[in-house]
C-alpha positions as CSV (number, residue, x, y, z in Angstrom):
1,M,28.6,30.0,42.8
2,K,26.7,27.1,44.4
3,Y,25.4,24.1,42.5
4,R,22.3,22.3,43.6
5,F,21.7,18.8,42.4
6,T,18.2,17.4,42.4
7,V,17.2,13.9,41.6
8,T,16.1,15.1,38.1
9,N,19.6,16.6,37.6
10,L,21.3,13.4,38.5
11,L,19.0,11.3,36.2
12,V,19.7,13.6,33.3
13,L,23.4,13.5,34.0
14,A,23.4,9.7,34.2
15,A,21.5,9.5,30.9
16,L,24.0,11.8,29.3
17,L,27.0,9.8,30.6
18,F,25.3,6.6,29.3
19,V,24.9,8.1,25.8
20,L,28.5,9.3,25.7
21,D,29.8,5.9,26.9
22,S,27.7,4.0,24.4
23,S,29.0,6.2,21.5
24,N,32.6,5.4,22.5
25,L,32.2,1.7,22.8
26,A,34.8,-0.2,20.8
27,A,33.6,-2.2,17.8
28,D,34.3,-5.5,19.5
29,E,31.8,-4.5,22.3
30,L,29.1,-3.4,19.9
31,F,29.7,-6.2,17.4
32,P,30.3,-9.6,19.2
33,D,32.5,-12.1,17.4
34,E,29.6,-14.5,17.1
35,L,27.7,-12.1,14.9
36,V,30.5,-11.0,12.5
37,H,32.9,-13.9,12.1
38,F,31.6,-16.9,10.2
39,N,32.9,-19.8,8.1
40,P,31.0,-21.3,5.2
41,Y,29.4,-24.7,5.6
42,Q,31.4,-27.1,3.5
43,K,28.3,-28.6,1.8
44,N,26.9,-25.3,0.5
45,P,24.6,-24.5,-1.1
46,V,21.9,-26.3,1.0
47,F,19.0,-25.2,-1.2
48,A,18.7,-23.9,-4.7
49,G,16.6,-23.9,-7.8
50,T,15.9,-27.3,-9.4
51,A,17.8,-26.3,-12.7
52,A,15.0,-28.5,-14.3
53,D,11.8,-27.7,-16.2
54,T,9.9,-26.9,-13.0
55,W,8.2,-23.7,-11.8
56,D,11.2,-23.1,-9.5
57,N,13.9,-23.7,-12.0
58,K,15.7,-20.8,-10.2
59,I,15.2,-19.0,-6.9
60,R,15.9,-15.4,-6.2
61,E,16.2,-12.5,-3.7
62,R,15.3,-13.0,-0.1
63,G,13.7,-16.1,1.3
64,C,12.9,-16.5,4.9
65,I,13.9,-19.2,7.4
66,L,12.1,-19.7,10.8
67,R,12.6,-22.4,13.5
68,H,9.0,-23.1,14.7
69,G,7.3,-26.1,16.2
70,G,10.4,-28.3,16.3
71,M,11.0,-27.8,12.6
72,W,12.9,-25.5,10.3
73,H,10.7,-23.7,7.7
74,L,11.8,-22.0,4.5
75,W,9.7,-19.8,2.3
76,Y,11.3,-18.9,-1.0
77,T,10.6,-17.2,-4.4
78,G,10.8,-19.5,-7.4
79,Y,10.6,-18.7,-11.1
80,N,10.9,-20.2,-14.5
81,D,11.0,-17.5,-17.3
82,E,10.2,-20.2,-19.9
83,R,6.9,-20.9,-18.2
84,A,5.6,-17.7,-16.6
85,D,6.6,-14.2,-15.7
86,T,5.1,-14.3,-12.2
87,K,7.3,-14.9,-9.2
88,M,5.7,-17.5,-7.0
89,L,6.0,-18.7,-3.4
90,G,7.5,-22.0,-2.5
91,Y,7.9,-23.8,0.8
92,A,10.3,-26.4,2.2
93,T,11.0,-27.9,5.6
94,S,14.0,-29.4,7.4
95,P,14.9,-31.2,10.6
96,D,18.2,-29.4,11.0
97,G,18.3,-26.4,8.7
98,L,20.8,-28.1,6.4
99,T,18.8,-30.7,4.4
100,W,15.5,-29.5,2.9
101,K,12.4,-31.1,1.4
102,R,10.1,-29.2,-0.9
103,H,6.4,-29.2,-0.1
104,A,4.3,-31.5,-2.2
105,E,1.8,-28.8,-3.2
106,N,4.4,-26.2,-4.4
107,P,4.0,-23.4,-5.3
108,I,1.9,-22.8,-2.2
109,F,0.8,-19.3,-3.4
110,D,0.7,-18.1,-7.0
111,K,-2.2,-15.6,-7.2
112,V,-0.1,-12.5,-6.8
113,W,3.6,-11.8,-7.6
114,T,5.4,-12.6,-4.4
115,E,9.2,-12.3,-3.9
116,D,11.7,-11.0,-1.4
117,V,9.7,-12.4,1.5
118,Q,9.9,-12.1,5.3
119,V,7.7,-14.1,7.7
120,V,7.0,-13.6,11.4
121,H,4.8,-15.7,13.7
122,H,2.7,-13.5,16.0
123,D,-0.4,-14.4,18.1
124,D,-0.9,-17.7,16.4
125,T,-0.8,-16.2,12.9
126,F,2.0,-16.2,10.3
127,Y,2.4,-12.8,8.7
128,M,4.4,-12.4,5.5
129,V,5.5,-9.1,3.8
130,A,6.8,-9.4,0.3
131,E,7.5,-7.5,-2.9
132,G,4.8,-7.6,-5.5
133,L,5.0,-6.5,-9.1
134,G,7.0,-3.3,-9.5
135,D,8.6,-3.7,-6.0
136,I,5.4,-2.6,-4.3
137,P,5.1,-4.5,-0.9
138,H,2.1,-6.4,0.2
139,M,1.1,-8.5,3.2
140,L,-0.3,-12.1,3.4
141,T,-1.5,-14.1,6.4
142,S,-1.7,-17.8,7.1
143,P,-2.8,-20.0,10.0
144,D,-0.2,-22.7,9.2
145,G,2.5,-21.2,7.0
146,I,1.2,-23.1,4.0
147,H,-2.2,-21.7,3.1
148,W,-1.9,-17.9,2.5
149,T,-4.4,-15.1,2.1
150,E,-3.5,-11.9,0.3
151,R,-4.2,-8.8,2.4
152,G,-3.2,-6.1,-0.1
153,K,-0.4,-3.6,-0.6
154,L,1.2,-1.8,2.4
155,D,0.0,1.8,2.6
156,V,3.2,3.7,3.7
157,R,3.0,7.4,4.2
158,N,5.4,10.3,5.0
159,T,5.6,11.8,8.5
160,D,2.9,14.4,7.6
161,G,0.5,11.6,6.5
162,S,0.9,12.3,2.8
163,P,1.4,9.3,0.4
164,L,4.9,8.4,-0.7
165,T,6.0,9.6,-4.1
166,P,5.2,7.0,-6.8
167,G,7.8,4.3,-7.3
168,P,9.2,1.2,-5.6
169,Y,9.4,0.8,-1.9
170,G,10.6,-2.8,-1.6
171,T,12.5,-5.3,0.6
172,P,9.9,-5.0,3.4
173,T,11.2,-6.1,6.8
174,L,9.1,-6.3,10.0
175,W,9.9,-5.8,13.6
176,I,7.2,-6.0,16.3
177,E,7.3,-4.5,19.9
178,G,4.1,-4.6,21.9
179,D,1.3,-3.1,19.8
180,T,3.7,-1.3,17.5
181,W,4.8,-2.8,14.2
182,Y,7.9,-1.4,12.5
183,L,8.4,-1.6,8.7
184,F,11.8,-1.1,7.1
185,Y,11.9,-0.6,3.4
186,E,14.2,0.6,0.6
187,R,13.5,2.9,-2.4
188,G,15.4,1.6,-5.3
189,D,18.1,0.4,-2.9
190,R,19.1,4.1,-2.3
191,G,18.7,3.8,1.4
192,V,16.6,2.1,4.2
193,W,13.6,4.0,5.6
194,L,11.5,3.1,8.7
195,A,7.8,3.4,9.2
196,K,5.5,2.2,12.0
197,S,1.9,1.2,12.5
198,T,-0.5,0.1,15.2
199,D,-3.2,-1.2,12.9
200,R,-1.2,-2.8,10.1
201,K,-3.3,-0.8,7.7
202,T,-1.4,2.6,7.5
203,W,2.3,2.9,8.1
204,K,3.9,6.3,8.8
205,N,7.5,7.2,8.5
206,V,9.4,8.0,11.7
207,Q,11.4,10.4,9.5
208,D,11.4,11.1,5.8
209,S,15.1,10.4,5.3
210,P,16.8,7.0,5.4
211,V,17.7,5.5,8.8
212,I,20.5,3.6,7.0
213,D,22.1,5.4,4.1
214,R,24.6,4.3,1.4
215,G,28.3,4.5,1.9
216,P,30.6,6.2,2.6
217,D,32.7,3.0,2.2
218,E,33.1,1.4,-1.2
219,Y,31.3,-1.9,-0.5
220,D,27.8,-0.2,-0.1
221,R,28.3,3.1,-1.8
222,H,25.7,2.6,-4.4
223,A,23.0,0.4,-2.9
224,V,21.7,-0.9,0.5
225,A,18.7,-2.9,1.6
226,L,17.8,-4.3,5.0
227,N,16.8,-7.9,5.3
228,Q,16.4,-8.7,9.0
229,V,16.4,-7.2,12.5
230,I,17.3,-9.3,15.6
231,R,17.5,-8.4,19.3
232,Y,20.8,-9.5,20.9
233,R,22.3,-8.5,24.3
234,G,20.0,-5.5,24.6
235,R,20.7,-4.1,21.2
236,Y,19.1,-4.3,17.7
237,Y,21.2,-5.8,14.9
238,G,20.3,-5.3,11.2
239,V,21.5,-7.6,8.5
240,Y,21.7,-5.8,5.2
241,H,23.3,-6.1,1.8
242,G,25.1,-3.5,-0.2
243,N,26.7,-2.9,-3.5
244,G,29.7,-0.7,-4.4
245,D,29.2,-0.6,-8.2
246,P,27.2,2.3,-9.8
247,N,25.7,-0.2,-12.2
248,W,25.2,-2.9,-9.5
249,K,27.4,-5.3,-11.4
250,G,29.7,-5.8,-8.4
251,P,29.1,-8.2,-5.6
252,W,26.0,-7.9,-3.4
253,T,27.8,-8.4,0.0
254,T,26.3,-9.1,3.4
255,C,26.8,-6.6,6.1
256,L,25.8,-5.7,9.7
257,A,24.7,-2.6,11.7
258,V,23.7,-2.0,15.3
259,S,21.2,0.3,16.9
260,D,19.8,1.1,20.4
261,D,16.5,2.6,19.1
262,L,15.9,1.3,15.5
263,V,16.4,4.8,14.1
264,N,20.1,5.5,14.7
265,W,22.4,2.9,13.3
266,K,26.1,2.3,13.5
267,I,27.7,0.3,10.7
268,Y,30.2,-2.5,11.5
269,P,33.6,-1.1,10.6
270,G,34.7,-4.6,9.4
271,N,31.9,-4.9,6.9
272,P,31.2,-6.8,4.8
273,I,30.8,-9.9,6.9
274,I,30.3,-12.0,3.7
275,G,32.3,-10.4,0.9
276,T,31.3,-12.7,-1.9
277,N,28.3,-12.2,-4.1
278,N,25.9,-13.8,-1.6
279,S,23.1,-11.6,-0.3
280,S,19.7,-11.3,1.4
281,G,21.3,-12.5,4.6
282,Q,19.5,-13.4,7.9
283,M,20.6,-14.9,11.2
284,V,18.7,-17.9,12.6
285,H,19.4,-19.2,16.1
286,D,19.8,-23.0,16.1
287,G,19.3,-23.4,19.9
288,E,23.0,-22.9,20.7
289,Q,24.2,-20.1,18.4
290,Y,23.3,-17.9,15.5
291,R,23.9,-19.2,12.0
292,L,24.0,-16.8,9.1
293,Y,22.1,-17.8,6.0
294,T,22.4,-16.0,2.6
295,M,19.5,-16.5,0.3
296,H,20.5,-15.2,-3.1
297,P,21.3,-16.7,-5.7
298,D,20.9,-19.8,-3.6
299,V,20.7,-20.7,0.1
300,R,24.1,-20.9,1.9
301,V,24.9,-21.4,5.6
302,Y,27.7,-19.8,7.5
303,L,28.6,-21.0,11.0
304,P,30.4,-19.1,13.8
305,Q,34.2,-19.5,13.5
306,D,34.5,-21.6,16.6
307,A,31.8,-24.1,15.3
308,I,32.7,-27.1,13.2
309,S,32.0,-26.1,9.6
310,D,31.5,-29.6,8.1
311,E,29.0,-31.0,10.7
């Protein structure tokens, strides 16, 4: 029997070999040391609730840190149960990501319950996705990161266009490529789903099952939620938190996963990368390297192991 190889045959063969090679990459190739090995900054926490009779007596869940315009910016959720039930939006700035100053007009947004926030800067506009009351996500926009306009809840639908079943779909996390916006979300922390949109009005699932599921390991067997996606060395990395206790009384640990397409994720076998009860993690590049920040129940910094941890 004779075999005839065409250009198409060779391209298909090359693609197949690439997939096979990628699936067999060692963990240290998929998960570089600088993304998984961190030491805590010795002066942690670097930001927290005031512990005084203020609107932000405590902070909670995911805040967001961006380096933009030569400054570090922090948006956070503050609350004081003695004053109000609503979770409000606070803002602070820093010259170095370590020492923070609260904005004089805090809270900068209090019209709608706003917590578990993520902010992206795109085309001269700040976009925020956040949980509202009942863990229903909504979007806000701002020209400057300080003055925010509510844009309403996110309309997320199944692959066939039908609405999601009633219930929470929180911890919204954005990723943007070209004209397509991707939205990761969790449903009661039972898994991470992915939807996409080209108009930011309607979001449709890429599949109706989680792209990141719980377990099978103990540390995330009973809950997972994605907090951030970054692009590094040609791959996507997702920072997520998990819980191994059926009643969520155990630690919420910080973990890492990798993907080539945003849909198929491989979990770091050395998870969790932060094993203490510090969650809602995100990585921020300081101009030289990535720092890892955890945001709940206060803001803590973790530096790569080869960095000086008491700078």
